[in-house]
Structure formats: C-alpha cells, structure tokens
N, C-alpha and C positions, 0 to 999 in steps of 0.2 A: 571688379568682379571678385567675389570671395573664392580663394583657392580651395579645392576639395579637401586638401589635407587639414586646412584650418577648420573646416566644417566637421571633419572627423574628430579632431582634437576637442572641439566643443561638445561633440556627442559621445566622447569616450566613456563618460560615466553612464551613458544610456545603453551601452552594449548589453549589460546584464538584464536590465528591465526589458529591453527589446527582445532578447532571446527568450525570456520567460513568457512573453506575450505570444510569440510564435510557438513555443513549446507546448503551451496550454491551449492552443487553437483560438486565442482571442485576437490575433492579428493576422488574418489571412491575406491581407493586402498591405501595400505600403501606405495607402491612404489611411487605413485604420491605424496602422502603426504610428503615423504622424499625429493623429488625433489622441491616441492613448498616451503617447509620450509627452505631448504638449510641446513639440519642437517644430521647426520649419520643415517643409517638404525636402529641402536640400539636405538638412541634417539627418532626417530619417533615411534618405537615400544613401548617405555616406555610411550610416550605421549598418543598414542592411547589406551594403556592399562589403563592409568589413567582416560581418558574420558569414557571408558567402565565401570570402577569401579564406577564412578559418576552417572552411569545410563543414560548417554547421547547418546552414540553410541554403536554399536555392532561391533566386530572384528571377521570375519569369516576366519579361517585358512584352510578351506577345499580346496582341489586341484581343479583346473579347471579354475581359474581366470587368464585372460590374463594380462600381465604386460606391453605389448607394447615393450618388449625387450627380452634379453636372460635370462636364469636362471629359478629358481623356480617360480611358480605362486605366485603372491603377495596376502597378506591378503586383504579381501574385507572389506570395511568400510561402515557402513550404520547408519541411525538414529535409535535409539532404539524405538521400537513400543510402549513400555509401559513406556516411559520416562516422565519427568515433562512436564507441559504445562503452557502457559500464558493465562490469561483471556483477551479477546479482546471484546470490546463493541463499538457500533457505534450508534450515534444519527443523524437523518436527519430530514428534514422538514416534512416527511410523517410518521415518526415512529422511531423504533429502532430495534437492533438485537444484540445478544450476541453469542460468540463462544469460544471454547478452541482451542488454536493454539499450535502445537508442533514445534519442530525443523524441518527445511526443508520447512517451510511454510505450513505444513500439518494442515488441519482443522480436529481436533480430534472429536469434537462434535459441533453442531450448534443448536440453538433454532430457532423455526419458527419466521419469521419476524412479528413484531407487527406494525400494521398500525393505524395511528391516523390522523384525519384532523386538530387537534389543539394540538401541543406539550405543549402549555401553556407558560406563561411568566416567570415562576420560573424554572430555570435549574435543581434545586434539585429534582423536582417532577419526571421528565422523567429519570434523571440519576439514582435516587434511584430505579426506576422501572426496568431499564435495568440491574443494578447491581444485583438486586434480582434474575433476570432470570439467570445471569451468576453464582451466588452463588449456585443455584440449579444444574447447569451443573457441577460445581466443586464437589459438594457433591456426585453427582451420579457417577462421574469418580473415586473418591478416590485418585486422583493424587496430587503430589506436585505442588504447584503454584509458579512459579518463579517471577511473576510480573503481573501487570494489566495495560492496556492502553485503553484510550477512544479516538475515532475518532469523530471529530465534523466538521460541515460545516462552519467553520470560521477560519480566521487567528488566531493563538494562540501566543500571545505576550510572549516573554521570557525576563527575568527569572520568571516573575510573574505567568505565566500559565493562563492568562486571555483571554477570547474570545473577540477579539477586534471589529470584525464586523460581528456578526451573522445576516446577512441581511435577511435571509429566515426563521429565527426563531423570536419569539417575545421576546427573551431574551434581557436584558439590555446590552448596549455596555459596554465592560469591565467586564462581568460576570466572577467571579473567578472559572472557571470550574475545574481546577486541584484541588483546595482546596475542592470544593464540592465533586468531585469524590473521593478524599481520605477519606472524612468524610463518604460518603455512603459505601465505602469498609469496613471501620471500623465497621459501624453499622451492616453490613452483616456478620461480623466475618472473613473477609478476611484481613490477616495481610501483604499481599504482597504489595510492593510499587506501587503507582498509578501514571501514567503519562498520558499526553494528547497531541494531535497534530491535525493539519488540515487533513481532510480526504483524499484530493487529494495528499498531501505530502506523507502520509502513503501509499496510493495506488502506488505511483511512486516508493517508496522504495521497496515494495513487488514485483513489476514488474521487477525492476532492479536485485533483488536477485534471483527470482524464475520464472520469466515470460519472456515476449517478449523483455525486456530491458537488458537481460543478455549480458555482454560483451561490452556494450556501455560505453564510457568514459564520454560523455556529453549527458545525456538523458533528453529530454524534454517530460513531460507528460501533456496532456491537456484532461480534462474530464468534462462532464456534471454531476452534482449531480442530486438529485431528483428535485432540482430547482437550476438554476444558473450554473456557469462554474468556474472551478478552474484549476490551473496549478502548476507544480513543476519541479525543475531541480535537477538532481542527477549528481554530478561531482566527478569522481574517487571514486564512491561507497558511497559518503556522500551527504545528502541533503544540497542544498544551500538554507539557510533560511534567509540570510541577517543579519543585525546587531542586530535585535530584534525578529527574527522568523517570519517576515512579508513579505518576498520576494515572488515574482511570483504571485501577485494578477492579473493574466492574464484576469480574467473575466471582468475587467474594462478597457480593451483595446478597444478603439473606432474603430468600423468597419463601422459605418454609422452615420455621424454627424447629419443627419436629422431623425435618427431612433427613436425607442421607448424610452421613459424615463426609466432611470435605478434607482435602489434603492440607488445608490451611489450619485445621484444628477446629473450625466451626461446623455448623450443620445447615443443610438446606440452602447452600450457596448456588447461585446461577451456574457456577462451574460444574457442579455435579447434578444439577436438576434439569439442565437444558442442553447438555452436550450430546454427542452421538451415543455414548454409552448409556446415558439416561433414557434416550429414546428407545434404544434396543431393549433395555431392561423393562421399560413400561409396556412394551409390546410383547413381552415374554419371549424375546429372541436372544439367543446367545451369540456373541460375536463370532464370525466365521474364522476359520483357521488361516485363511489367506486374504490378502487385500487390506485396504485402508479402512479404518472404522468410519471415517467421515463418509466415504463412498457407500459403505454398507447401509448406514442409516439413511442417507439421502435416497438411495435406490428403494429402500423399504417404503418410505413415504410416497415417493413418486409412483411406485407400483401397487401400493396397497390402500392409499387413501382416495376416497372414503369407503371403498367397497369392502375391505376387510375390517370387521368390527374391532379386532384387537389393535390394528394399526390406526384406525380412526380414533379410538379412545385414547391411545397413547399420544397421538399427534395433538389432539385437543388439550390433553393434560399438560404437555410440554409447552404448547402455545400459551396456555393460561399462566404458567409460571413465568415464561419469558415476558409476557405482557405486563405482569405485575412488576418485574424488575425494571422494564423500560419506563413504566409510569413513575417509579421512584426516581429514576435518572432524569426524567423530564422535569419533575418537581425541583430537583437540585440544580440542574444545568440550564434549563430553558433553551434547548436547541431549536433551530429553525428547520432542521431536517434530521431524520434518522436513517442510516443505511445499515442494512443487515447482510452479513456475509456467512459463508460456510453453511452449516445445517440450518441456521436461522433464516437464511435466504430461502431455502427450500420450504420451511414451515410457512413463511409469509406467502409464498406462491401457492401453497396447498389450500390455505384458508385465510385470505387477506382480511376479510371482513371481521372475522373473529379476533384476530390479533389487534387490529386497529381499534376495535370496540373496547377491548380490555384496556388498552393504553389510554383511550379517551375517558373511560369511566373512572379509572383509578388515579388519574393525574389531575392536579388542579387546573393546569393550563389547557389540558386537553378538552375540558368541558366548555371552555370559552372559545376555542378554535383549535381544531385538531392539528397536531404536528405531522407533517407528511412522513410516512414510514415507507421506504423504498428498498427494493432489492439491489444489492451490489451488481454492477454490470461487467466488471473486468474479469477476464480469465487470468489466473495466476497473479492476483493483486498483490500478494506478498512479495513476489519477485519484482513486479513493476515498482512497488514501493521501495524495495531495496535499491533498485535502479535510480529512483528519485533521490534517495539519500546520497548515492555515489555521484550523481550529476550536480548536486547542489553547489559545489565549489565552482563549477563552470557557469552555472546560472548567476552566481554572485560576481564573478570576474572572468568572463570568457577568455580574454587575451592572456592573462597570467596563467590560468589553469591549463589552457591548451599548450602554452609554451612549455610548461613543466612536463606535461604528458608526452609531448613529442621529444623533449630533450632526454627523457629517461627510457625511451623505447628501445 
C-alpha cells in the first residue's frame, strides 16, 4: 500500500493548480479535482488534505454530494471561511478604499470609501492614508495576511513599479508607487509583500476568474474609472501587459478627431468622449459639488433614460462613441468576449441593442458573428483584482507562500 506521505510528495507540484481550481470555482468536488489535475484519486485526496491543513480550503466528506457519475458521493471542496486574507487598496481621482480579500474573490471586510476633491501631488500622502485604513481592517480581523496590492488609475511600468501616466491625478509622471506602497506597509507594521497594478487590468483579472469573464480565452475589458477610460486583455487566464506593463491604453484610442482635447495631447479620445464627465457635459449637467463623478453620471442615466430628452440624447451619443471604439478594438484584438465596467456597464444596461449594433456594424468580425458584449458583474472589482494580484504567490506555491506569511506575522 502506498503511504499517504508519498502520495502527497508526488502531488506537491499539484498544490498550486489544485488551489487555483478551487479558488475559481472549477473544482467543487474531489472527483472534479482528480479529473482536472489528471492524477489518481488518492493523490487528489492527499493534495486536498494538505490545502485543508494549510487553512485554505475545507473538505466535506458528508454524503449527499453528486459526482456527476457512478459510485460514492465525492468530497465537497470549498474555500475556508476563516482562512488568510490579502490586503487590497485602491486609489482613484475621487478618493480611496481598502478591503480584505479572501480566496474565491470574497470581500471579507471593506472600509467605507473615502472621498476627496484633491488627492494631492504627493502619492505617499494618500497611499499612507489608505494603508492605515487597511491596517485597521487587518488588526480587527486577526487573520494572516498573505500579501498586499494597490490598484491605481495609471499604467504601471514594469519592472520598476512606477506610475507612468497618472493623467487624472496630480502625481508626477513616473512616481515610484510600488516603492512608496512598500514603505507605507512597513510603517504600518504590515510585513506582507506589496505589489501594484493598473486598476482596470486588475478588474479584468477579477472578472475573468470570478465574474462575467469566466471561460473566455480572449477577454477584452473596457471600463470608465472615476475619470477617464481604461482597458485590459486577458489571454488564456493571464493579463496581456506588453513588454513593460503598458499595453491596452485604450482610453487614448481616437473616436472623434474633432472632439474634445485629451490629457494625452490628442483629441477625441475615448478617455474624454465616454467617461463620466463626457456624459454629464453632453447632457448639459455640471458635476455636483459633492460625491463621486462616476456615481453622478450613472445615477443620471438610470434616472433619466429614456424619459428625459437631454439625458436620452447624451446617453445615445456616448454609446455611439463607445461602440465605435469597441469596434476598432475588436478589429485589432479579435476577442471572444467583451466586458464593460463603470459607466460603460450602465450605458450597456440602458440601451444594449444600440451598443451591440454599433459594434457589429463597425467591426469586421462583428458582421460575421457578433462578439458577446456583457456587463461586469463584480462589485468593487478593482479591489477584488488587487486581491488577486496579492494572492498570486500563494496560487503559485501555497506551501512556500503560507510558510513565509506565518513566519513574518
């Protein structure tokens, strides 16, 4: 008889793939895990038991679980409710927010959003503030922290970790946000490693693993931030970031050469033609003195379309510009699914037929077979995506990452 330890040693390299399968909901039972990993049932059982010992998942052997086949019901696999967490923080032009994110993309705890009209020119000020909020969440939770990640409204150059073009913040070009983030974590007593990424990139990763992008091989995500527009491409489960982390700056795709001046120096870019400010301007509304622009624009569409003529015309005009930009991206990237977030999600929900018709009409591939255009489904996808970034080391090597996390606690 093979000793269980030997089976575990044989399956040690399967710990990461097994955890990712449970994490993304693709292995709800041990039987499915066995099939997906291509190992024996005994090895899959040893791997699942080790992940349970690490406090990452639970294994329920109680009867009644369907296997989809013959024989005994299979053990149920689920994310541990009291397991470790990642610290996720997000900075945007209107403020910041912090959350604790567990496996499975679960928001374990969230702080209320902090609104500000002026995030300031020094990135350290607002990053230090949001890290302090996150540190309080961690202290209150009492949980092991496996990592921390920061989502920012800028392309993040790699390997330096610098914010290359924070156009909607007063930060200097090339601000070393990853270095600053790591320093702020250390000041707050958080020893977990700190990472950072573009907010829309991270949202796309979250939607691909836990939301409307599940199952897509070539997923295009386009979304309005609180200001501006971003895009991301997930290919076979991995973000396509280009040679230096700067790919898919779709906000600077021109949709109207005679349009509004853009922060990048061009004219008529998606960034200034389809964001919340563009919608408010097209409807003849001035931004309110309080609150987040994204919420103001979304509420205007939800409350005024199609009854209010000014809101109806503005919504349709912005939809047409967005559809033109999406069609160009379809021609270049040939995605098998498009996910829209932020205000773009609200526009799609307001008039889905119009937007899909523009994309189909103006794209080469849309004429032969339309590309599905879907609304993002996750709440706080930027925070969930930051959590994904922080969890990645555990997904790659659960035993090593958890050993480090518990040793530095």
